[in-house]
ZAVOSE-627330 format. One record per residue (C-alpha): x, y, z; residue in one letter. Coordinates in steps of 0.05 Angstrom, whole numbers, plus 5000, padded with zeros to 4 digits. Layout:
<martis>
+------+------+------+--------+
:    u :    v :    w : residu :
+------+------+------+--------+
:    X :    Y :    Z :      A :
...
+------+------+------+--------+
</martis>
This chain:
<martis>
+------+------+------+--------+
:    u :    v :    w : residu :
+------+------+------+--------+
: 1616 : 2197 : 0410 :      M :
: 1662 : 2141 : 0399 :      T :
: 1725 : 2115 : 0372 :      G :
: 1746 : 2047 : 0363 :      M :
: 1814 : 2021 : 0357 :      R :
: 1821 : 2012 : 0282 :      G :
: 1860 : 2070 : 0269 :      Q :
: 1885 : 2087 : 0339 :      Y :
: 1858 : 2165 : 0358 :      A :
: 1913 : 2217 : 0362 :      P :
: 1896 : 2237 : 0434 :      H :
: 1916 : 2166 : 0457 :      G :
: 1977 : 2159 : 0418 :      W :
: 2006 : 2224 : 0446 :      Q :
: 1997 : 2197 : 0517 :      R :
: 2026 : 2133 : 0491 :      G :
: 2086 : 2170 : 0461 :      L :
: 2108 : 2193 : 0527 :      R :
: 2128 : 2123 : 0541 :      Y :
: 2154 : 2099 : 0470 :      R :
: 2224 : 2087 : 0496 :      S :
: 2200 : 2035 : 0546 :      T :
: 2145 : 2005 : 0499 :      C :
: 2180 : 1966 : 0450 :      T :
: 2146 : 1900 : 0449 :      E :
: 2085 : 1887 : 0405 :      D :
: 2021 : 1883 : 0442 :      L :
: 1957 : 1850 : 0413 :      A :
: 1894 : 1885 : 0432 :      V :
: 1821 : 1872 : 0410 :      S :
: 1773 : 1924 : 0388 :      N :
: 1697 : 1921 : 0376 :      G :
: 1703 : 1878 : 0311 :      E :
: 1743 : 1823 : 0346 :      H :
: 1805 : 1844 : 0303 :      S :
: 1876 : 1841 : 0324 :      Q :
: 1924 : 1906 : 0322 :      H :
: 2005 : 1901 : 0334 :      T :
: 2027 : 1963 : 0373 :      L :
: 2102 : 1954 : 0370 :      G :
: 2151 : 2006 : 0347 :      P :
: 2139 : 1989 : 0274 :      E :
: 2066 : 2004 : 0277 :      N :
: 2052 : 2057 : 0217 :      P :
: 2004 : 2096 : 0260 :      H :
: 2056 : 2106 : 0316 :      R :
: 2086 : 2168 : 0287 :      D :
: 2027 : 2195 : 0243 :      S :
: 2016 : 2265 : 0239 :      Q :
: 1947 : 2293 : 0258 :      W :
: 1914 : 2357 : 0247 :      S :
: 1897 : 2409 : 0300 :      I :
: 1822 : 2391 : 0283 :      E :
: 1828 : 2321 : 0292 :      E :
: 1864 : 2327 : 0362 :      E :
: 1806 : 2379 : 0384 :      E :
: 1755 : 2320 : 0365 :      M :
: 1785 : 2274 : 0408 :      N :
: 1808 : 2316 : 0469 :      K :
: 1742 : 2291 : 0506 :      N :
: 1755 : 2219 : 0495 :      K :
: 1776 : 2175 : 0554 :      V :
: 1815 : 2114 : 0537 :      R :
: 1787 : 2050 : 0573 :      F :
: 1827 : 1985 : 0575 :      C :
: 1807 : 1919 : 0600 :      V :
: 1856 : 1864 : 0619 :      A :
: 1825 : 1794 : 0602 :      Q :
: 1881 : 1752 : 0630 :      L :
: 1890 : 1683 : 0657 :      T :
: 1888 : 1683 : 0739 :      T :
: 1916 : 1620 : 0764 :      V :
: 1877 : 1600 : 0831 :      P :
: 1928 : 1604 : 0889 :      G :
: 1987 : 1628 : 0849 :      D :
: 1990 : 1696 : 0878 :      I :
: 2065 : 1710 : 0857 :      D :
: 2049 : 1690 : 0786 :      G :
: 1984 : 1729 : 0784 :      N :
: 2018 : 1793 : 0808 :      R :
: 2073 : 1782 : 0754 :      K :
: 2015 : 1781 : 0704 :      R :
: 1985 : 1845 : 0732 :      I :
: 2047 : 1881 : 0723 :      V :
: 2049 : 1854 : 0651 :      E :
: 1982 : 1878 : 0634 :      Y :
: 1993 : 1946 : 0671 :      M :
: 2054 : 1955 : 0621 :      D :
: 2011 : 1938 : 0564 :      K :
: 1953 : 1986 : 0583 :      A :
: 2007 : 2042 : 0598 :      G :
: 2037 : 2032 : 0529 :      C :
: 1971 : 2036 : 0498 :      L :
: 1957 : 2105 : 0533 :      G :
: 1903 : 2081 : 0574 :      A :
: 1865 : 2129 : 0621 :      D :
: 1845 : 2073 : 0662 :      I :
: 1853 : 1993 : 0664 :      V :
: 1806 : 1941 : 0697 :      L :
: 1825 : 1876 : 0720 :      F :
: 1779 : 1813 : 0735 :      P :
: 1751 : 1797 : 0804 :      E :
: 1804 : 1769 : 0852 :      L :
: 1862 : 1781 : 0805 :      T :
: 1911 : 1761 : 0855 :      T :
: 1888 : 1695 : 0873 :      C :
: 1819 : 1675 : 0841 :      D :
: 1777 : 1622 : 0886 :      Y :
: 1813 : 1573 : 0925 :      V :
: 1787 : 1525 : 0978 :      H :
: 1825 : 1565 : 1034 :      D :
: 1827 : 1638 : 1019 :      M :
: 1866 : 1658 : 1088 :      T :
: 1937 : 1651 : 1057 :      P :
: 1918 : 1702 : 1006 :      F :
: 1887 : 1761 : 1050 :      E :
: 1928 : 1826 : 1044 :      E :
: 1916 : 1893 : 1071 :      P :
: 1905 : 1956 : 1032 :      V :
: 1953 : 1988 : 1027 :      P :
: 1994 : 1923 : 1016 :      G :
: 2038 : 1884 : 0971 :      P :
: 1989 : 1886 : 0907 :      T :
: 1967 : 1956 : 0915 :      T :
: 2036 : 1982 : 0924 :      E :
: 2059 : 1944 : 0861 :      M :
: 1996 : 1967 : 0824 :      V :
: 2008 : 2041 : 0848 :      S :
: 2076 : 2047 : 0823 :      A :
: 2053 : 2024 : 0753 :      K :
: 1992 : 2073 : 0756 :      A :
: 2038 : 2130 : 0773 :      K :
: 2089 : 2110 : 0718 :      Q :
: 2038 : 2114 : 0664 :      Y :
: 1994 : 2164 : 0693 :      S :
: 1929 : 2122 : 0692 :      M :
: 1877 : 2099 : 0740 :      W :
: 1872 : 2024 : 0753 :      A :
: 1821 : 1978 : 0787 :      I :
: 1846 : 1910 : 0814 :      V :
: 1816 : 1856 : 0850 :      G :
: 1842 : 1823 : 0913 :      L :
: 1821 : 1787 : 0980 :      N :
: 1825 : 1849 : 1031 :      E :
: 1839 : 1841 : 1103 :      L :
: 1811 : 1897 : 1142 :      E :
: 1821 : 1888 : 1216 :      G :
: 1781 : 1822 : 1236 :      A :
: 1743 : 1823 : 1167 :      H :
: 1764 : 1798 : 1099 :      N :
: 1729 : 1826 : 1038 :      Y :
: 1721 : 1810 : 0962 :      N :
: 1749 : 1877 : 0944 :      S :
: 1764 : 1921 : 0880 :      A :
: 1812 : 1975 : 0898 :      V :
: 1817 : 2038 : 0856 :      L :
: 1879 : 2072 : 0847 :      I :
: 1888 : 2143 : 0812 :      N :
: 1942 : 2170 : 0766 :      R :
: 1988 : 2192 : 0821 :      Q :
: 1991 : 2124 : 0850 :      G :
: 1943 : 2141 : 0910 :      N :
: 1891 : 2086 : 0933 :      T :
: 1826 : 2129 : 0932 :      V :
: 1770 : 2079 : 0938 :      G :
: 1750 : 2010 : 0952 :      R :
: 1687 : 1969 : 0941 :      Y :
: 1667 : 1909 : 0982 :      H :
: 1629 : 1861 : 0945 :      K :
: 1558 : 1859 : 0972 :      V :
: 1521 : 1797 : 0940 :      H :
: 1558 : 1739 : 0962 :      L :
: 1547 : 1668 : 0928 :      S :
: 1512 : 1616 : 0973 :      T :
: 1518 : 1560 : 0924 :      H :
: 1584 : 1518 : 0914 :      V :
: 1632 : 1525 : 0857 :      R :
: 1655 : 1457 : 0839 :      G :
: 1712 : 1414 : 0811 :      G :
: 1780 : 1392 : 0830 :      A :
: 1809 : 1447 : 0781 :      A :
: 1781 : 1495 : 0830 :      F :
: 1812 : 1471 : 0896 :      S :
: 1878 : 1451 : 0910 :      E :
: 1846 : 1396 : 0956 :      K :
: 1794 : 1372 : 0899 :      G :
: 1718 : 1369 : 0910 :      G :
: 1673 : 1431 : 0922 :      M :
: 1691 : 1501 : 0944 :      L :
: 1654 : 1528 : 1005 :      P :
: 1604 : 1581 : 0996 :      N :
: 1629 : 1648 : 0983 :      E :
: 1595 : 1673 : 1043 :      D :
: 1638 : 1625 : 1082 :      E :
: 1699 : 1656 : 1054 :      M :
: 1684 : 1733 : 1064 :      F :
: 1654 : 1782 : 1101 :      D :
: 1595 : 1817 : 1054 :      P :
: 1597 : 1893 : 1037 :      G :
: 1541 : 1940 : 1054 :      S :
: 1551 : 1999 : 1017 :      E :
: 1543 : 2027 : 0944 :      Y :
: 1599 : 2081 : 0940 :      P :
: 1613 : 2120 : 0877 :      V :
: 1681 : 2156 : 0863 :      F :
: 1700 : 2222 : 0832 :      E :
: 1753 : 2216 : 0780 :      T :
: 1786 : 2267 : 0732 :      D :
: 1741 : 2237 : 0673 :      F :
: 1675 : 2223 : 0707 :      G :
: 1636 : 2194 : 0767 :      T :
: 1643 : 2122 : 0771 :      I :
: 1615 : 2060 : 0807 :      G :
: 1641 : 1987 : 0817 :      I :
: 1603 : 1923 : 0826 :      M :
: 1638 : 1853 : 0830 :      I :
: 1613 : 1784 : 0795 :      C :
: 1546 : 1764 : 0827 :      K :
: 1529 : 1836 : 0843 :      D :
: 1518 : 1851 : 0768 :      G :
: 1458 : 1793 : 0769 :      L :
: 1414 : 1838 : 0811 :      F :
: 1379 : 1894 : 0772 :      P :
: 1380 : 1936 : 0837 :      E :
: 1455 : 1939 : 0841 :      M :
: 1464 : 1978 : 0773 :      G :
: 1403 : 2020 : 0786 :      R :
: 1427 : 2043 : 0855 :      I :
: 1502 : 2064 : 0825 :      L :
: 1464 : 2100 : 0771 :      S :
: 1416 : 2135 : 0818 :      I :
: 1480 : 2155 : 0863 :      N :
: 1510 : 2188 : 0804 :      G :
: 1554 : 2137 : 0771 :      A :
: 1565 : 2154 : 0696 :      E :
: 1612 : 2095 : 0687 :      I :
: 1604 : 2023 : 0722 :      V :
: 1661 : 1978 : 0726 :      F :
: 1646 : 1901 : 0736 :      W :
: 1703 : 1856 : 0749 :      P :
: 1685 : 1780 : 0746 :      N :
: 1712 : 1714 : 0754 :      S :
: 1658 : 1670 : 0721 :      R :
: 1633 : 1632 : 0659 :      H :
: 1629 : 1673 : 0594 :      F :
: 1589 : 1738 : 0602 :      L :
: 1523 : 1743 : 0567 :      N :
: 1522 : 1800 : 0519 :      P :
: 1449 : 1810 : 0526 :      A :
: 1456 : 1819 : 0603 :      H :
: 1511 : 1869 : 0590 :      L :
: 1468 : 1910 : 0542 :      E :
: 1412 : 1915 : 0593 :      A :
: 1454 : 1937 : 0648 :      I :
: 1483 : 1991 : 0606 :      A :
: 1417 : 2014 : 0571 :      N :
: 1374 : 2011 : 0630 :      M :
: 1415 : 2046 : 0673 :      N :
: 1448 : 2097 : 0622 :      R :
: 1515 : 2079 : 0644 :      V :
: 1582 : 2063 : 0606 :      I :
: 1595 : 1992 : 0628 :      L :
: 1662 : 1962 : 0628 :      V :
: 1673 : 1890 : 0648 :      T :
: 1732 : 1849 : 0658 :      A :
: 1731 : 1769 : 0664 :      N :
: 1784 : 1721 : 0669 :      R :
: 1810 : 1684 : 0608 :      A :
: 1812 : 1610 : 0596 :      G :
: 1778 : 1556 : 0636 :      R :
: 1779 : 1538 : 0706 :      V :
: 1711 : 1506 : 0722 :      W :
: 1673 : 1537 : 0659 :      Q :
: 1699 : 1576 : 0600 :      E :
: 1715 : 1648 : 0620 :      G :
: 1718 : 1712 : 0578 :      G :
: 1666 : 1758 : 0549 :      G :
: 1699 : 1819 : 0574 :      S :
: 1670 : 1881 : 0542 :      A :
: 1662 : 1958 : 0539 :      I :
: 1594 : 1979 : 0528 :      V :
: 1558 : 2043 : 0511 :      L :
: 1488 : 2054 : 0534 :      F :
: 1461 : 2076 : 0466 :      E :
: 1473 : 2075 : 0395 :      K :
: 1477 : 2140 : 0354 :      P :
: 1412 : 2121 : 0320 :      D :
: 1374 : 2086 : 0374 :      D :
: 1373 : 2105 : 0446 :      R :
: 1337 : 2041 : 0467 :      H :
: 1394 : 1995 : 0445 :      A :
: 1467 : 1992 : 0474 :      A :
: 1527 : 1992 : 0430 :      V :
: 1593 : 1941 : 0440 :      F :
: 1654 : 1985 : 0428 :      L :
: 1696 : 1923 : 0445 :      A :
: 1678 : 1855 : 0460 :      L :
: 1728 : 1796 : 0476 :      A :
: 1728 : 1720 : 0462 :      G :
: 1753 : 1669 : 0512 :      T :
: 1829 : 1681 : 0507 :      G :
: 1878 : 1729 : 0535 :      E :
: 1872 : 1798 : 0505 :      T :
: 1865 : 1874 : 0521 :      V :
: 1809 : 1912 : 0502 :      L :
: 1812 : 1986 : 0489 :      V :
: 1759 : 2035 : 0464 :      A :
: 1756 : 2114 : 0466 :      D :
: 1692 : 2143 : 0490 :      V :
: 1670 : 2218 : 0490 :      D :
: 1652 : 2219 : 0562 :      V :
: 1624 : 2287 : 0557 :      A :
: 1573 : 2272 : 0503 :      E :
: 1555 : 2211 : 0536 :      A :
: 1540 : 2249 : 0600 :      R :
: 1500 : 2300 : 0556 :      R :
: 1459 : 2244 : 0535 :      K :
: 1452 : 2210 : 0601 :      R :
: 1427 : 2273 : 0628 :      K :
: 1369 : 2275 : 0579 :      L :
: 1348 : 2208 : 0599 :      W :
: 1361 : 2209 : 0677 :      V :
: 1318 : 2272 : 0679 :      E :
: 1257 : 2228 : 0667 :      R :
: 1274 : 2187 : 0728 :      W :
: 1232 : 2241 : 0762 :      S :
: 1171 : 2190 : 0740 :      N :
: 1198 : 2135 : 0785 :      R :
: 1148 : 2113 : 0843 :      R :
: 1195 : 2093 : 0894 :      P :
: 1138 : 2095 : 0946 :      D :
: 1112 : 2032 : 0908 :      T :
: 1171 : 1994 : 0909 :      Y :
: 1163 : 1964 : 0978 :      G :
: 1160 : 1893 : 0945 :      T :
: 1235 : 1900 : 0927 :      L :
: 1259 : 1904 : 0997 :      V :
: 1220 : 1842 : 1027 :      R :
+------+------+------+--------+
</martis>
């Protein structure tokens, strides 16, 4: 069902070879075994010859990339430059889609107003150009201004560079985040619900590799979120974060209980707590449908995670399980909406 990045599957390398003339730098990536691989022009796998049978085995695989990068609070120009850098890295890796952390452009600061921007706007235009250049999808986080409202948003851009979807964070934090490092004024940050308007919808989006849903940071702490997206048809859930190190047991539970491929991106480094823990998680192991499996898992530093997934096979296995959801009793779940 899956292929990790130890020996770089041919399907991905054929996509990457289209851009070989521009992909001359060495790029470090992490696979599920936490090892590092160099993808520069001297990589011995770059021009390997693969059989037709091997290519046939890989034609259904989707290459997911996660950009775990340092997002500097308030440094919108520097953060945009880092987004471009990681778009280039993902493109050179032959990514089908790359996920960035929550609020990639600015992170959290005391006054979010200077970092509001429309969609389309400067960030999405920049990401769109790179998505089109490498023919890949991208999800990037920003502080979106829409009329009189501003949202903590994740924007979905397709291979042609078109903005095809937006998700507005529904569950906003009502507790303060602290520390002088988190605010140019020092002290404590305002509650998130004082910074943003809350979203109210749980959309799913059709892509050329499957139906996807998006949740942002605190959304993932509520089990209802993942289940709603899965019931709405999401086969893959993308979860951008800007928080402390992600708990692997939590990631496994979200993927396994909702029968989704979970792709999560966190910021690297330390702001108010150590970040990291980005991951790509498949909802079941080949020999155990009750346990998820990590295809890629990051530490705390900057890295690009890469994993290939046979989404068609995952879809087949998901269908076998989701059919059992007819046994659910939503008529008895009134307590959940109190």
